C-alpha positions as a Python dict, from the first residue, in 0.01 Angstrom:
ca = {
    (1, 'X'): (0, 0, 0),
    (2, 'X'): (121, 286, -216),
    (3, 'X'): (-117, 187, -495),
    (4, 'X'): (-404, 200, -245),
    (5, 'X'): (-287, 540, -130),
    (6, 'X'): (-262, 673, -486),
    (7, 'X'): (-605, 531, -572),
    (8, 'X'): (-754, 729, -285),
    (9, 'X'): (-864, 427, -86),
    (10, 'X'): (-917, 459, 286),
    (11, 'X'): (-604, 363, 477),
    (12, 'X'): (-582, 382, 852),
    (13, 'X'): (-330, 600, 1027),
    (14, 'X'): (-188, 288, 1190),
    (15, 'X'): (-128, 127, 847),
    (16, 'X'): (47, 439, 721),
    (17, 'X'): (261, 454, 1035),
    (18, 'X'): (359, 87, 1007),
    (19, 'X'): (451, 110, 640),
    (20, 'X'): (651, 427, 689),
    (21, 'X'): (832, 271, 987),
    (22, 'X'): (918, -37, 778),
    (23, 'X'): (1047, 173, 487),
    (24, 'X'): (1252, 402, 711),
    (25, 'X'): (1392, 104, 899),
    (26, 'X'): (1483, -93, 586),
    (27, 'X'): (1662, 207, 432),
    (28, 'X'): (1864, 275, 747),
    (29, 'X'): (1705, 613, 812),
    (30, 'X'): (1575, 514, 1156),
    (31, 'X'): (1918, 381, 1261),
    (32, 'X'): (2079, 705, 1150),
    (33, 'X'): (1824, 912, 1342),
    (34, 'X'): (1875, 701, 1654),
    (35, 'X'): (2252, 739, 1631),
    (36, 'X'): (2226, 1114, 1582),
    (37, 'X'): (1986, 1140, 1875),
    (38, 'X'): (2224, 943, 2099),
    (39, 'X'): (2516, 1159, 1989),
    (40, 'X'): (2324, 1478, 2065),
    (41, 'X'): (2217, 1347, 2405),
    (42, 'X'): (2581, 1266, 2492),
    (43, 'X'): (2686, 1607, 2364),
    (44, 'X'): (2426, 1785, 2578),
    (45, 'X'): (2513, 1584, 2887),
    (46, 'X'): (2885, 1639, 2838),
    (47, 'X'): (2847, 2011, 2786),
    (48, 'X'): (2640, 2061, 3097),
    (49, 'X'): (2809, 1847, 3361),
    (50, 'X'): (3144, 1722, 3250),
    (51, 'X'): (3435, 1927, 3134),
    (52, 'X'): (3661, 1707, 2927),
    (53, 'X'): (4034, 1736, 2960),
    (54, 'X'): (4238, 1842, 2660),
    (55, 'X'): (4266, 1548, 2420),
    (56, 'X'): (4611, 1394, 2415),
    (57, 'X'): (4784, 1297, 2092),
    (58, 'X'): (4756, 932, 2196),
    (59, 'X'): (4379, 957, 2244),
    (60, 'X'): (4341, 1137, 1913),
    (61, 'X'): (4532, 861, 1730),
    (62, 'X'): (4351, 578, 1913),
    (63, 'X'): (4011, 733, 1840),
    (64, 'X'): (4106, 783, 1475),
    (65, 'X'): (4220, 420, 1446),
    (66, 'X'): (3884, 308, 1583),
    (67, 'X'): (3696, 554, 1361),
    (68, 'X'): (3884, 428, 1054),
    (69, 'X'): (3793, 69, 1146),
    (70, 'X'): (3427, 155, 1209),
    (71, 'X'): (3387, 343, 882),
    (72, 'X'): (3564, 70, 683),
    (73, 'X'): (3314, -181, 821),
    (74, 'X'): (3023, 57, 747),
    (75, 'X'): (2946, 131, 1112),
    (76, 'X'): (2891, 494, 1018),
    (77, 'X'): (2643, 573, 1293),
    (78, 'X'): (2870, 431, 1562),
    (79, 'X'): (3165, 624, 1417),
    (80, 'X'): (2959, 945, 1426),
    (81, 'X'): (2864, 891, 1791),
    (82, 'X'): (3230, 818, 1877),
    (83, 'X'): (3346, 1132, 1697),
    (84, 'X'): (3094, 1355, 1871),
    (85, 'X'): (3123, 1200, 2215),
    (86, 'X'): (3504, 1200, 2208),
    (87, 'X'): (3519, 1553, 2069),
    (88, 'X'): (3711, 1440, 1760),
    (89, 'X'): (3741, 1693, 1480),
    (90, 'X'): (3504, 1630, 1187),
    (91, 'X'): (3799, 1595, 948),
    (92, 'X'): (3973, 1260, 961),
    (93, 'X'): (4337, 1248, 1058),
    (94, 'X'): (4525, 1146, 742),
    (95, 'X'): (4632, 784, 740),
    (96, 'X'): (4991, 881, 654),
    (97, 'X'): (5014, 1093, 970),
    (98, 'X'): (4876, 813, 1188),
    (99, 'X'): (5120, 562, 1034),
    (100, 'X'): (5408, 804, 1083),
    (101, 'X'): (5316, 872, 1446),
    (102, 'X'): (5298, 498, 1511),
    (103, 'X'): (5617, 430, 1315),
    (104, 'X'): (5425, 161, 1132),
    (105, 'X'): (5397, 90, 762),
    (106, 'X'): (5094, -129, 691),
    (107, 'X'): (5124, -406, 432),
    (108, 'X'): (4784, -328, 283),
    (109, 'X'): (4705, 33, 204),
    (110, 'X'): (4334, -48, 159),
    (111, 'X'): (4266, -191, 504),
    (112, 'X'): (4240, 23, 818),
    (113, 'X'): (4568, 58, 1008),
    (114, 'X'): (4417, -133, 1299),
    (115, 'X'): (4411, -450, 1089),
    (116, 'X'): (4781, -414, 1009),
    (117, 'X'): (4867, -347, 1374),
    (118, 'X'): (4678, -656, 1493),
    (119, 'X'): (4839, -866, 1220),
    (120, 'X'): (5183, -738, 1318),
    (121, 'X'): (5127, -805, 1690),
    (122, 'X'): (5013, -1158, 1609),
    (123, 'X'): (5340, -1207, 1426),
    (124, 'X'): (5195, -1264, 1083),
    (125, 'X'): (5202, -916, 940),
    (126, 'X'): (5398, -615, 838),
    (127, 'X'): (5710, -505, 1016),
    (128, 'X'): (5716, -160, 1172),
    (129, 'X'): (5827, 119, 942),
    (130, 'X'): (6198, 190, 941),
    (131, 'X'): (6286, 520, 1118),
}
């Protein structure tokens, strides 16, 4: 396709559209645009009709645990929508603060805290941090 384009051959608008759509889809650009569009729609709707209550510490920590999990698993678009819809600050809450607030010391410092919490609750993981 691109060689035809560079050679000056006639290419229909439909062909150009299809190729561009395929390229943007395969590189993740379309998914990112869709996620940003959804986030902006939620933001507009929330600003106009719903006043959100002040975020509690518990909600902040829960949202950050989910955000950490989503980003670890490369669900960046979903994490961005969560952050914007929930009104989370753009800066991530440091892992050490979350662990301290939960009184939990994860066995694996590389995995999201949520994995350690699930492992602990199943009885096959790390013990809670000592106070």
